[in-house]
N, CA, C and O of each residue as an XYZ file, in Angstrom:
276
protein
N     -41.278    -53.588    -21.735
C     -41.157    -52.265    -21.171
C     -40.292    -52.339    -19.923
O     -40.243    -53.356    -19.230
N     -39.618    -51.237    -19.660
C     -38.705    -51.155    -18.527
C     -39.007    -49.889    -17.737
O     -39.184    -48.817    -18.317
N     -39.066    -50.012    -16.429
C     -39.258    -48.865    -15.550
C     -37.932    -48.558    -14.875
O     -37.314    -49.444    -14.285
N     -37.490    -47.304    -14.959
C     -36.201    -46.909    -14.385
C     -36.340    -45.571    -13.676
O     -37.281    -44.814    -13.915
N     -35.392    -45.301    -12.810
C     -35.309    -44.011    -12.119
C     -34.122    -43.247    -12.674
O     -33.064    -43.825    -12.926
N     -34.298    -41.948    -12.864
C     -33.220    -41.073    -13.325
C     -33.166    -39.863    -12.407
O     -34.175    -39.460    -11.829
N     -31.983    -39.294    -12.283
C     -31.825    -38.020    -11.592
C     -31.331    -37.004    -12.608
O     -30.403    -37.277    -13.370
N     -31.954    -35.832    -12.618
C     -31.529    -34.771    -13.529
C     -31.426    -33.466    -12.748
O     -31.989    -33.324    -11.662
N     -30.712    -32.543    -13.313
C     -30.563    -31.200    -12.743
C     -31.125    -30.214    -13.758
O     -30.715    -30.215    -14.919
N     -32.056    -29.379    -13.331
C     -32.666    -28.374    -14.194
C     -32.203    -27.005    -13.711
O     -32.330    -26.697    -12.526
N     -31.667    -26.174    -14.609
C     -31.218    -24.833    -14.205
C     -32.376    -24.006    -13.630
O     -33.539    -24.202    -13.982
N     -32.027    -23.101    -12.758
C     -33.039    -22.263    -12.107
C     -33.772    -21.393    -13.131
O     -33.173    -20.914    -14.093
N     -35.046    -21.200    -12.916
C     -35.863    -20.279    -13.714
C     -36.036    -19.033    -12.854
O     -36.832    -19.019    -11.916
N     -35.286    -17.994    -13.182
C     -35.234    -16.782    -12.349
C     -36.599    -16.135    -12.144
O     -36.916    -15.715    -11.031
N     -37.400    -16.047    -13.180
C     -38.680    -15.342    -13.084
C     -39.758    -16.170    -12.379
O     -40.763    -15.621    -11.930
N     -39.556    -17.476    -12.281
C     -40.538    -18.394    -11.688
C     -41.895    -18.301    -12.383
O     -42.932    -18.544    -11.766
N     -41.885    -17.953    -13.657
C     -43.117    -17.883    -14.444
C     -43.237    -19.125    -15.313
O     -42.251    -19.565    -15.904
N     -44.430    -19.692    -15.397
C     -44.655    -20.841    -16.263
C     -43.788    -22.032    -15.903
O     -43.247    -22.694    -16.789
N     -43.648    -22.317    -14.605
C     -42.733    -23.377    -14.180
C     -43.126    -24.757    -14.691
O     -42.253    -25.545    -15.054
N     -44.400    -25.063    -14.727
C     -44.802    -26.391    -15.202
C     -44.339    -26.616    -16.633
O     -43.802    -27.678    -16.947
N     -44.538    -25.638    -17.499
C     -44.077    -25.752    -18.886
C     -42.552    -25.803    -18.950
O     -41.992    -26.551    -19.752
N     -41.881    -25.021    -18.120
C     -40.413    -25.022    -18.062
C     -39.897    -26.406    -17.660
O     -38.972    -26.929    -18.281
N     -40.497    -27.000    -16.617
C     -40.087    -28.339    -16.192
C     -40.381    -29.366    -17.281
O     -39.550    -30.232    -17.557
N     -41.557    -29.275    -17.902
C     -41.927    -30.217    -18.964
C     -40.891    -30.207    -20.082
O     -40.423    -31.264    -20.504
N     -40.530    -29.011    -20.564
C     -39.548    -28.910    -21.653
C     -38.206    -29.521    -21.246
O     -37.612    -30.280    -22.012
N     -37.734    -29.196    -20.060
C     -36.437    -29.699    -19.617
C     -36.443    -31.209    -19.413
O     -35.483    -31.891    -19.771
N     -37.515    -31.728    -18.841
C     -37.610    -33.176    -18.635
C     -37.641    -33.894    -19.977
O     -36.892    -34.851    -20.177
N     -38.486    -33.455    -20.895
C     -38.605    -34.131    -22.187
C     -37.315    -34.048    -22.992
O     -37.001    -34.975    -23.738
N     -36.557    -32.955    -22.858
C     -35.262    -32.841    -23.541
C     -34.239    -33.829    -22.987
O     -33.295    -34.195    -23.687
N     -34.410    -34.259    -21.753
C     -33.441    -35.166    -21.137
C     -33.732    -36.641    -21.439
O     -32.942    -37.513    -21.078
N     -34.855    -36.920    -22.097
C     -35.261    -38.303    -22.362
C     -35.017    -38.702    -23.812
O     -34.943    -37.858    -24.705
N     -34.896    -40.001    -24.023
C     -34.812    -40.553    -25.371
C     -36.218    -40.633    -25.964
O     -37.206    -40.499    -25.243
N     -36.307    -40.849    -27.264
C     -37.617    -40.882    -27.929
C     -38.470    -42.069    -27.486
O     -39.690    -42.038    -27.645
N     -37.853    -43.111    -26.935
C     -38.616    -44.278    -26.492
C     -38.871    -44.260    -24.982
O     -39.173    -45.300    -24.396
N     -38.752    -43.085    -24.345
C     -38.972    -42.951    -22.912
C     -40.068    -41.922    -22.637
O     -40.178    -40.913    -23.335
N     -40.880    -42.193    -21.606
C     -41.851    -41.205    -21.138
C     -41.740    -41.103    -19.615
O     -41.517    -42.102    -18.931
N     -41.896    -39.888    -19.098
C     -41.862    -39.729    -17.647
C     -43.208    -40.120    -17.035
O     -44.265    -39.724    -17.526
N     -43.152    -40.901    -15.956
C     -44.384    -41.263    -15.251
C     -44.355    -40.766    -13.807
O     -45.355    -40.855    -13.095
N     -43.208    -40.243    -13.381
C     -43.063    -39.680    -12.037
C     -42.057    -38.549    -12.101
O     -41.010    -38.691    -12.733
N     -42.355    -37.422    -11.455
C     -41.463    -36.264    -11.431
C     -41.495    -35.657    -10.039
O     -42.556    -35.284     -9.539
N     -40.314    -35.559     -9.408
C     -40.212    -35.007     -8.060
C     -39.034    -34.046     -8.012
O     -37.938    -34.375     -8.464
N     -39.260    -32.857     -7.463
C     -38.157    -31.940     -7.185
C     -37.708    -32.244     -5.766
O     -38.467    -32.049     -4.816
N     -36.476    -32.721     -5.617
C     -35.976    -33.142     -4.312
C     -35.186    -32.063     -3.597
O     -35.032    -32.105     -2.377
N     -34.683    -31.092     -4.357
C     -33.907    -30.017     -3.750
C     -33.897    -28.823     -4.689
O     -33.858    -28.972     -5.910
N     -33.932    -27.644     -4.102
C     -33.842    -26.400     -4.858
C     -32.766    -25.540     -4.224
O     -32.690    -25.428     -3.001
N     -31.927    -24.928     -5.067
C     -30.946    -23.970     -4.570
C     -30.838    -22.826     -5.568
O     -31.633    -22.745     -6.505
N     -29.872    -21.949     -5.380
C     -29.739    -20.775     -6.248
C     -29.363    -21.124     -7.683
O     -29.524    -20.296     -8.579
N     -28.861    -22.341     -7.916
C     -28.425    -22.745     -9.251
C     -29.457    -23.568    -10.012
O     -29.417    -23.616    -11.242
N     -30.383    -24.217     -9.306
C     -31.342    -25.029    -10.028
C     -32.130    -25.973     -9.155
O     -32.189    -25.831     -7.934
N     -32.740    -26.951     -9.823
C     -33.630    -27.913     -9.201
C     -33.054    -29.317     -9.396
O     -32.780    -29.728    -10.523
N     -32.874    -30.042     -8.303
C     -32.494    -31.451     -8.385
C     -33.787    -32.249     -8.475
O     -34.692    -32.075     -7.659
N     -33.865    -33.128     -9.475
C     -35.120    -33.829     -9.744
C     -34.899    -35.327     -9.880
O     -33.832    -35.780    -10.294
N     -35.928    -36.084     -9.526
C     -35.979    -37.520     -9.775
C     -37.080    -37.776    -10.789
O     -38.146    -37.163    -10.744
N     -36.800    -38.690    -11.703
C     -37.783    -39.078    -12.712
C     -38.017    -40.578    -12.650
O     -37.068    -41.355    -12.542
N     -39.261    -40.982    -12.716
C     -39.609    -42.356    -13.004
C     -39.873    -42.409    -14.499
O     -40.704    -41.658    -15.011
N     -39.173    -43.292    -15.202
C     -39.218    -43.309    -16.665
C     -39.608    -44.697    -17.161
O     -39.031    -45.704    -16.750
N     -40.587    -44.732    -18.041
C     -40.997    -45.960    -18.700
C     -40.384    -45.968    -20.089
O     -40.543    -45.010    -20.846
N     -39.683    -47.044    -20.430
C     -39.064    -47.121    -21.757
C     -39.495    -48.405    -22.456
O     -39.855    -49.400    -21.828
N     -39.442    -48.335    -23.785
C     -39.882    -49.436    -24.630
C     -39.004    -49.482    -25.866
O     -38.229    -48.557    -26.110
N     -39.113    -50.532    -26.638
C     -38.382    -50.633    -27.887
C     -38.975    -49.760    -28.978
O     -38.375    -49.609    -30.042
N     -40.147    -49.182    -28.730
C     -40.814    -48.333    -29.709
C     -40.996    -46.942    -29.124
O     -40.831    -46.731    -27.922
N     -41.338    -45.999    -29.991
C     -41.623    -44.645    -29.513
C     -42.916    -44.661    -28.711
O     -43.912    -45.250    -29.133
N     -42.895    -44.010    -27.553
C     -44.059    -43.955    -26.680
C     -44.682    -42.568    -26.736
O     -43.980    -41.570    -26.901
N     -45.978    -42.511    -26.600
C     -46.690    -41.232    -26.578
C     -47.275    -41.001    -25.197
O     -47.563    -41.946    -24.463
N     -47.448    -39.733    -24.854
C     -48.049    -39.375    -23.585
C     -47.013    -39.271    -22.488
O     -45.939    -39.869    -22.559
N     -47.357    -38.504    -21.475
C     -46.500    -38.376    -20.306
C     -47.306    -37.742    -19.193
O     -48.460    -37.369    -19.400
N     -46.724    -37.615    -18.033
C     -47.408    -36.968    -16.919
C     -47.639    -35.495    -17.174
O     -48.446    -34.871    -16.484
N     -46.944    -34.917    -18.158
C     -47.081    -33.497    -18.454
C     -48.162    -33.214    -19.493
O     -48.434    -32.051    -19.793
N     -48.777    -34.251    -20.044
C     -49.839    -34.057    -21.047
C     -51.167    -33.774    -20.383
O     -52.172    -33.584    -21.068
């Protein structure tokens, strides 16, 4: 297993409704099938979106579970 850090940009959610689910979907879409997020931090917010850091655990096999479960 390998632990890595990633930075991603998530577009702004104008309504600010259901943000946890919105972040979960965007984070999981940015990962490979053998990666799971174990750390999620929003480091900056502006009118265009959210700058985020991810701690990601990866393996040679498909992993189940994440911090969003």
